[in-house]
C-alpha positions as CSV (number, residue, x, y, z in Angstrom):
1,M,-12.0,8.8,10.0
2,A,-8.5,9.0,8.5
3,I,-7.0,6.1,6.7
4,H,-2.9,5.6,6.9
5,D,0.0,3.1,6.9
6,P,0.3,1.8,10.3
7,K,4.1,2.7,10.3
8,E,3.1,6.3,9.8
9,A,2.0,9.1,11.8
10,P,-1.8,9.9,10.9
11,D,-2.1,13.5,8.9
12,L,-4.7,15.1,11.1
13,L,-4.5,18.1,8.7
14,A,-5.4,15.8,5.6
15,D,-9.2,15.6,3.9
16,G,-10.7,12.9,6.0
17,L,-14.1,10.9,6.0
18,I,-16.8,12.6,8.0
19,V,-18.9,10.1,9.7
20,K,-21.9,11.1,11.3
21,P,-23.2,9.5,14.6
22,N,-25.5,6.4,14.0
23,S,-24.7,6.3,10.5
24,E,-22.8,3.8,8.4
25,I,-20.1,4.7,5.5
26,F,-18.7,2.2,3.0
27,Y,-15.3,3.0,1.3
28,S,-13.1,0.9,-0.6
29,V,-9.4,1.2,-0.2
30,K,-7.1,-0.3,-2.9
31,P,-3.5,-0.7,-1.9
32,E,-0.4,-0.1,-3.8
33,V,2.5,-2.0,-2.7
34,T,5.8,-1.3,-4.0
35,E,8.4,-4.1,-3.2
36,A,12.3,-3.7,-4.0
37,S,14.7,-6.9,-4.7
38,R,17.3,-7.4,-2.2
39,D,19.9,-6.2,-4.3
40,L,18.6,-2.9,-4.3
41,G,20.1,-2.3,-1.0
42,D,23.5,-3.2,-2.5
43,L,23.4,0.4,-4.6
44,H,24.6,3.7,-3.0
45,L,21.8,5.8,-1.8
46,Q,22.6,8.4,-4.6
47,Y,21.5,5.8,-7.1
48,R,18.4,4.4,-5.6
49,G,16.9,7.6,-4.6
50,C,15.6,6.6,-1.6
51,H,16.4,4.9,1.7
52,L,15.1,1.4,2.9
53,D,13.0,0.8,6.3
54,N,16.1,-1.2,7.6
55,E,18.7,1.6,7.6
56,N,16.7,3.4,10.2
57,I,18.0,6.7,10.0
58,L,15.3,8.9,11.7
59,R,15.6,9.9,15.2
60,F,12.1,9.6,16.3
61,Y,10.4,7.1,14.3
62,K,11.2,3.4,13.6
63,H,10.4,2.9,10.2
64,Y,11.4,5.2,7.2
65,T,8.4,6.7,5.4
66,K,8.1,9.8,3.4
67,R,5.8,11.5,6.0
68,N,7.7,10.1,9.2
69,C,11.0,11.7,7.3
70,E,9.4,14.8,7.0
71,L,7.9,14.9,10.6
72,D,11.3,14.0,11.8
73,C,13.2,16.4,9.9
74,L,10.7,19.0,11.4
75,A,11.1,17.9,14.8
76,N,15.0,18.0,14.7
77,I,15.0,21.6,13.3
78,T,12.5,22.6,16.5
79,L,14.8,20.8,18.7
80,D,17.6,22.9,17.3
81,K,16.2,26.1,17.2
82,C,13.7,26.0,20.3
83,K,15.4,23.2,22.4
84,C,12.2,21.2,22.5
85,I,10.3,19.1,20.4
86,P,6.7,18.4,20.0
87,E,4.9,15.8,22.6
88,Y,3.5,14.1,20.4
89,L,6.4,12.2,19.1
90,P,7.0,8.6,19.8
91,G,9.0,6.8,22.5
92,M,10.5,10.1,23.9
93,S,11.2,11.6,27.3
94,H,12.4,14.8,26.5
95,N,11.0,18.9,27.2
96,A,8.1,19.4,25.2
97,C,7.4,22.7,23.6
């Protein structure tokens, strides 16, 4: 079982929980929410140090998150070097590797 932000692709290599057949597991999730004021968008990127979700700078993902940014970057490098991209990327009709 993997727990992840619904806006992100799950990290299938990360540690997850193993649930054996016919068993139960109880797990507590304590989310941490970080919100920014609307005024933050007026600051230049170099001062705020992060992208906002509505800036849509990613090529293959709709929502900006650190993980999606890393996967998008890797896909762009792969496309540039190999002329193909991984077939699991969302919403793309492309030449899969």
